[in-house]
C-alpha positions in Angstrom: 5.8 19.9 -76.2 7.2 22.3 -73.7 10.5 24.0 -74.1 13.6 22.8 -76.0 14.5 19.1 -76.0 11.1 18.1 -74.8 11.6 14.4 -75.2 15.3 14.6 -74.9 17.6 14.6 -77.9 20.3 11.9 -77.8 22.8 14.2 -76.3 20.6 16.2 -74.0 18.9 13.1 -72.5 22.0 11.3 -72.0 24.0 13.8 -70.1 21.0 14.4 -67.7 20.6 10.7 -67.3 24.1 10.3 -66.1 23.0 11.4 -62.8 23.4 8.0 -61.1 23.1 7.3 -57.3 24.5 9.9 -55.0 21.4 11.7 -53.7 20.1 11.0 -50.3 16.4 10.9 -49.5 14.9 13.8 -47.6 14.8 11.8 -44.4 18.4 10.6 -44.7 19.5 14.3 -45.3 17.6 15.4 -42.1 19.2 12.7 -40.1 22.7 12.9 -41.7 22.6 9.4 -43.0 24.8 8.5 -45.9 23.4 5.5 -47.9 25.8 4.0 -50.4 25.6 4.2 -54.1 26.9 7.8 -55.0 29.4 8.2 -57.7 31.7 11.0 -58.6 35.1 12.2 -58.0 35.7 12.0 -54.3 38.6 14.3 -53.7 41.1 16.6 -55.3 40.8 18.7 -58.4 41.3 17.0 -61.8 41.0 19.0 -64.9 39.9 17.9 -68.4 41.8 18.4 -71.6 41.0 22.1 -71.6 42.3 22.5 -68.0 38.8 23.1 -66.4 37.6 20.9 -63.4 34.3 19.3 -62.9 33.3 21.7 -60.2 34.3 24.8 -62.2 32.4 23.5 -65.2 29.3 23.1 -62.9 29.8 26.5 -61.4 29.9 28.2 -64.8 26.7 26.5 -65.9 24.9 27.4 -62.7 25.8 31.0 -62.9 24.6 31.3 -66.5 21.4 29.6 -65.7 20.8 32.0 -62.9 21.9 35.2 -64.7 20.9 34.4 -68.3 18.0 32.1 -67.8 19.8 29.5 -70.0 18.4 26.0 -70.2 20.6 23.8 -68.0 20.4 20.7 -70.2 21.5 22.5 -73.4 24.2 24.6 -71.7 25.6 21.6 -69.8 26.0 19.6 -73.0 27.9 22.4 -74.7 30.0 23.0 -71.6 31.0 19.3 -71.2 32.1 19.1 -74.7 34.2 22.2 -74.3 35.8 21.0 -71.0 36.6 17.6 -72.4 36.3 16.0 -68.9 36.8 12.4 -68.2 33.6 10.3 -68.1 33.8 10.2 -64.3 34.2 14.0 -63.9 31.6 14.7 -66.5 29.3 12.6 -64.3 30.2 14.6 -61.3 29.6 18.0 -63.2 26.3 16.7 -64.3 25.3 15.6 -60.8 26.4 19.0 -59.3 24.3 21.0 -61.9 21.1 19.1 -61.8 21.4 18.3 -58.1 22.0 21.8 -57.2 19.2 23.3 -59.3 16.8 20.5 -58.0 17.5 21.2 -54.3 18.0 24.9 -54.7 15.4 26.3 -52.2 16.6 23.8 -49.4 20.2 24.8 -50.0 19.5 28.4 -49.9 17.3 28.0 -46.8 20.3 26.4 -45.0 22.7 29.0 -46.3 20.7 32.0 -45.1 21.3 30.9 -41.6 25.1 31.1 -42.1 25.6 34.1 -44.5 25.4 37.1 -42.2 24.9 39.7 -44.8 22.3 37.8 -46.7 22.4 35.7 -49.9 21.0 38.4 -52.1 24.1 40.6 -51.5 26.5 38.0 -52.7 27.9 37.9 -56.2 26.0 35.4 -58.4 29.1 33.2 -58.8 29.7 33.2 -54.9 26.1 32.3 -54.2 26.2 29.5 -56.7 29.5 28.2 -55.4 28.1 28.0 -51.9 25.0 26.2 -53.1 26.9 23.6 -55.2 29.4 23.0 -52.3 26.5 22.6 -49.8 24.9 20.1 -52.2 28.0 17.9 -52.0 28.0 18.1 -48.2 24.2 17.4 -47.8 23.5 15.0 -50.6 26.5 13.2 -52.1 27.9 10.4 -50.0 31.2 9.7 -51.9 32.6 13.2 -51.5 34.1 13.8 -48.0 32.8 17.1 -46.6 36.4 18.4 -46.2 37.1 17.9 -49.8 34.0 19.7 -50.9 35.1 22.6 -48.6 38.6 22.6 -49.9 37.6 22.6 -53.5 35.2 25.5 -52.9 37.9 27.6 -51.3 40.3 26.9 -54.1 37.6 27.9 -56.6 37.1 31.1 -54.7 40.6 32.0 -54.6 41.0 31.5 -58.4 37.9 33.6 -59.1 37.9 36.1 -56.4 40.1 37.3 -53.6 41.3 36.3 -50.1 38.3 37.9 -48.5 35.8 36.0 -50.6 37.7 32.6 -50.1 37.8 33.3 -46.4 34.1 33.9 -46.3 33.4 30.7 -48.3 35.6 28.7 -46.0 33.9 30.1 -42.9 30.3 29.5 -44.1 30.9 26.0 -45.1 32.8 25.0 -42.0 30.1 26.6 -39.8 27.7 24.4 -41.7 29.6 21.3 -41.0 29.9 22.1 -37.2 26.1 22.6 -37.1 25.5 19.0 -37.8 22.6 17.3 -39.7 20.7 19.9 -41.9 18.2 21.3 -42.5 16.4 22.1 -39.3 12.9 22.8 -40.1 10.8 24.8 -37.6 8.0 22.9 -36.0 5.6 25.7 -36.6 5.8 25.3 -40.4 2.7 23.9 -42.0 2.8 20.5 -43.8 2.9 22.3 -47.1 5.8 24.5 -46.2 7.7 21.6 -44.6 7.1 19.5 -47.8 8.2 22.3 -50.1 11.4 22.8 -48.1 12.2 19.2 -47.5 11.7 18.1 -51.1 12.7 21.4 -52.7 9.7 22.6 -54.6 7.8 25.9 -54.8 5.0 26.1 -52.2 2.4 26.7 -54.9 3.2 23.4 -56.6 2.9 21.5 -53.4 -0.5 23.2 -52.7 -1.8 22.5 -56.2 -0.7 18.8 -56.2 -2.2 18.4 -52.7 -5.5 19.7 -54.0 -5.3 17.5 -57.0 -4.0 14.2 -55.7 -4.1 14.4 -51.9 -1.2 15.1 -49.5 0.5 11.6 -49.6 0.5 11.5 -53.4 1.7 15.1 -53.7 4.6 14.4 -51.5 5.5 11.3 -53.4 5.5 13.3 -56.6 7.9 15.8 -55.0 10.1 13.2 -53.7 10.2 11.3 -57.1 11.1 14.5 -58.9 14.4 14.6 -57.0 15.4 11.0 -58.0 18.0 10.6 -60.9 16.1 9.6 -64.0 16.9 6.4 -65.8 18.0 6.1 -69.4 15.3 4.2 -71.5 15.5 3.3 -75.1 12.8 2.3 -77.6 13.5 -0.7 -79.9 12.8 -0.2 -83.5 10.7 -3.2 -84.2 11.0 -3.0 -87.9 14.5 -4.0 -87.6 14.8 -6.2 -84.5 12.9 -7.4 -81.4 13.2 -6.2 -77.8 14.4 -9.6 -76.7 17.1 -9.8 -79.3 18.4 -6.3 -78.7 18.2 -6.9 -74.8 20.2 -10.2 -75.2 22.8 -8.4 -77.4 23.2 -5.7 -74.8 23.5 -8.0 -71.9 26.1 -10.1 -73.9 28.2 -6.9 -74.2 28.1 -6.2 -70.5 25.4 -3.5 -70.5 23.2 -3.2 -67.4 19.9 -3.5 -69.1 16.4 -4.7 -68.3 13.0 -4.7 -70.1 10.8 -1.7 -69.3 7.9 -2.5 -67.0 5.8 0.3 -68.6 6.3 -0.2 -72.3 6.6 -3.4 -74.3 9.0 -1.6 -76.6 11.3 -0.1 -74.0 14.6 -1.2 -72.4 16.0 0.5 -69.3 19.8 0.8 -69.0 22.2 2.0 -66.4 25.7 3.2 -66.6 25.9 2.5 -70.4 27.4 5.9 -71.4 26.0 8.0 -74.3 23.9 5.5 -76.3 23.7 8.0 -79.0 27.3 7.1 -79.8 26.6 3.4 -79.9 26.4 1.3 -83.2 22.8 0.3 -82.1 21.8 3.9 -82.3 23.7 4.7 -85.6 22.2 1.6 -87.2 18.7 2.6 -86.3 18.0 -0.3 -83.9 16.9 2.0 -81.0 15.8 5.5 -80.1 16.4 7.3 -76.8 12.9 8.0 -75.4 11.3 8.1 -71.9 9.1 5.2 -71.0 6.0 7.2 -70.5 6.5 8.9 -73.8 6.5 5.4 -75.5 2.9 4.9 -74.3 1.6 7.6 -76.6 2.1 6.0 -79.9 0.7 2.7 -78.3 -2.5 4.8 -77.4 -2.7 6.1 -81.0 -2.6 2.5 -82.3 -1.8 3.2 -85.9 -2.2 0.2 -88.1 -0.4 -0.5 -91.4 -1.9 1.4 -94.3 -3.5 4.2 -92.2 -3.2 7.9 -92.8 -1.8 9.6 -89.6 -1.3 13.3 -88.6 1.2 14.3 -85.7 0.2 18.0 -85.1 3.1 19.0 -82.9 5.7 16.5 -83.7 9.3 17.6 -83.1 11.8 16.2 -82.3 10.0 13.1 -83.7 10.1 10.4 -81.0 6.4 9.6 -81.0 6.2 10.2 -84.8 8.8 7.5 -85.5 7.3 5.2 -82.9 4.1 5.4 -84.9 5.9 4.6 -88.1 7.5 1.6 -86.4 4.1 0.4 -85.2 2.6 0.8 -88.8 5.5 -1.4 -90.1 6.4 1.6 -92.3 3.2 1.0 -94.2 0.8 3.9 -94.8 1.5 7.6 -94.3 2.3 10.0 -91.4 2.4 13.7 -91.8 4.6 15.2 -89.0 4.0 19.0 -88.4 6.0 21.4 -86.3 5.9 25.1 -86.0 9.6 25.6 -86.7 11.2 24.3 -90.0 14.5 23.4 -88.3 12.6 21.2 -85.9 10.6 19.5 -88.6 14.0 18.8 -90.1 14.9 16.9 -86.9 12.1 14.6 -87.6 13.2 13.8 -91.1 16.8 13.0 -89.8 15.3 10.6 -87.2 13.1 8.9 -89.8 16.1 8.4 -92.1 18.2 7.0 -89.3 15.5 4.5 -88.5 14.8 3.5 -92.1 11.3 4.8 -92.1 9.9 6.1 -95.4 6.2 6.6 -94.5 6.9 9.9 -92.6 6.6 13.2 -94.4 7.2 16.5 -92.6 6.1 20.1 -92.8 6.2 23.2 -90.8 3.4 25.6 -89.8 0.9 26.6 -87.1 -0.9 23.5 -86.0 -4.1 25.6 -85.7 -4.0 26.1 -89.5 -3.7 22.5 -90.5 -7.3 22.5 -91.5 -6.4 24.9 -94.4 -3.8 22.3 -95.6 -5.9 19.2 -95.3 -9.5 18.2 -96.0 -11.9 17.7 -93.2 -12.2 14.1 -91.8 -9.2 12.9 -93.8 -7.1 11.1 -91.2 -7.6 7.7 -89.6 -5.4 8.7 -86.5 -4.3 12.1 -85.1 -1.9 12.7 -82.3 -2.0 16.1 -80.5 1.0 16.1 -78.1 0.1 19.5 -77.0 2.4 22.3 -75.8 2.2 22.3 -71.9 3.8 23.5 -68.7 6.0 20.4 -68.7 5.6 19.7 -64.9 5.9 15.9 -65.6 9.5 16.2 -66.6 10.9 18.1 -63.7 13.2 15.2 -62.9 14.9 15.8 -66.2 14.6 19.5 -66.2 14.7 20.8 -62.7 14.9 24.4 -63.8 11.1 24.0 -64.5 10.4 24.1 -60.7 11.8 27.7 -60.4 10.8 29.1 -63.7 7.2 28.1 -63.9 4.5 30.2 -62.3 1.1 29.3 -61.0 -0.7 31.1 -63.8 1.1 29.3 -66.6 -1.3 26.4 -66.8 -4.3 28.6 -67.3 -2.4 30.7 -69.8 -1.6 27.7 -72.1 -4.9 25.9 -71.6 -6.7 28.2 -74.0 -4.2 27.3 -76.8 -4.5 23.5 -75.9 -8.3 23.8 -76.2 -8.1 25.5 -79.5 -5.6 23.0 -80.9 -7.8 20.1 -79.8 -10.9 21.6 -81.6 -8.8 22.2 -84.7 -7.4 18.6 -84.8 -10.8 17.1 -84.2 -12.1 18.4 -87.5 -9.6 16.3 -89.4 -10.5 13.0 -87.8 -12.5 10.5 -89.9 -15.7 9.0 -88.5 -14.6 6.0 -86.5 -11.1 7.5 -86.3 -9.0 8.1 -83.1 -7.7 11.4 -81.8 -5.1 11.1 -78.9 -4.4 14.1 -76.7 -1.3 14.0 -74.5 0.9 16.2 -72.4 3.9 15.8 -70.2 2.4 17.7 -67.3 0.4 16.9 -64.2 -1.9 19.9 -64.1 -5.7 19.3 -64.2 -6.3 22.5 -66.1 -4.1 21.2 -69.0 -5.4 17.6 -68.9 -8.7 16.4 -67.6 -10.3 19.9 -67.7 -9.3 20.3 -71.4 -10.6 16.8 -72.4 -13.9 17.1 -70.4 -14.6 20.5 -71.9 -13.9 19.3 -75.5 -16.3 16.3 -75.1 -19.0 18.6 -73.8 -18.6 20.8 -76.9 -18.2 18.0 -79.4 -21.0 15.3 -79.0 -19.6 13.5 -82.0 -16.6 12.3 -79.9 -16.5 9.9 -77.1 -13.5 8.8 -74.8 -12.4 5.2 -75.3 -9.5 5.6 -72.9 -10.8 3.2 -70.3 -11.7 0.5 -72.8 -8.3 0.6 -74.5 -5.7 -2.2 -74.3 -3.3 0.5 -72.7 -5.6 1.1 -69.8 -6.3 -2.6 -69.5 -2.5 -3.1 -69.0 -1.8 -0.2 -66.7 -5.1 0.9 -65.1 -4.3 -0.6 -61.8 -1.0 1.3 -61.4 -1.9 4.8 -62.8 -4.7 7.4 -62.2 -8.0 8.0 -64.0 -8.3 11.8 -64.5 -11.1 13.2 -66.4 -11.5 11.0 -69.5 -7.8 10.3 -69.6 -5.1 8.4 -67.7 -2.4 10.2 -65.6 0.9 8.7 -65.1 2.9 10.2 -62.1 6.7 10.2 -61.8 6.6 7.7 -58.8 4.4 5.2 -60.6 7.3 3.7 -62.8 10.2 6.1 -62.3 9.4 7.7 -65.7 8.1 11.1 -66.7 4.6 12.3 -65.8 2.2 12.1 -68.7 -1.4 12.5 -69.5 -3.1 10.5 -72.2 -6.7 10.6 -73.5 -7.9 8.5 -76.4 -10.9 10.0 -78.2 -13.0 8.4 -80.9 -15.1 10.2 -83.5 -18.3 8.4 -83.5 -19.8 7.1 -86.8 -22.9 8.9 -87.9 
């Protein structure tokens, strides 16, 4: 797993997933088009119970993310709770935070042409205010440009002085007079244009071009800027997907079955499902559709002994428990005790008794358990997380080109360590939520070269038989990209220990 809230805790995932509609495609932005569908407060300032507006809440989060390196999803959740905004304004604040971060290099490229003294010389809050205001102008169709400008000026007056508010007003009105933006110089290379148009670091565009080809690389970048859907996994020990889906539809929830996972339901505009009776009663868990595939790849059967090496916060662990019909045993390990406790909490909520937890270094599990003692092992490895950029846009700007190579050594060591605990005829699943070959196919290929007692069964698995026409084969595993199903990017390799 990579960073906090890897799979999305109920609160973290839901606030991020309230980004609905509103963003225009790159081409529409260039042409100045405004397709419908955007939501959010369109005009004047409304404040929550604490007297703070949606834009002011968003500005506070953006400044702290920039200055303190705070995780936007965690900080936004806390800020929304403190501001006590209406549901509509909470949605606007969420859209402004994630949208501004996601489109940051495009926004700043445009602003550089209108801020005479340079962005670097502005106070951080002024720079963030200009960015979030320009985001509204360029990408949100339900907010009139003049309203975005007026709200920015009012915020500048409250936080600064007349000179700052005048500068903010002048910059944004100059932007409006300039017409459709951004104007991309013709001499830019394809890579530079793609990085600017779809707001990604140049090195990511170049790496994905080399890995997937230009068209697919651009599709990945474009998909990363789309609002993510909310998906839930049905607890099949308590109900069926059809039954829960029917119940949701009868209560007016916009829901449909997942195309990717037979255990998933995709919902729109349902609010925070972690506050629903379905969640409290253990009928569902909030989980991305791609993430649901991992337990299916493990294919744990009732009565088996299973190890989850890096398990927190427990989405895949509990899914395996459900697939086993709560019969057998799962040991869920995480490095941190407080994260292991999260897994126990989820197991109790879902009524699963087969899950035990522990905390420790996954590299040292061989000291706790006998060799060849597990039927199934899941290594959902620490990774760069480049498959979840849609949910965590900060990753685009905090990750560096060398990060994948740095973490690959640990991934390789973890895989070797876990392999020693698999029974002959047992299965070891290696998964990540990233797109990088060095962390995925290269790791698995190298492992198989070192370990002749293992072979890949990925491409003979029921999972591949179901999805193989729509995802990519990479190395000895399958790669799901964000544009394939509108879900997170994931890599899954299914490895079997051969019988002697």
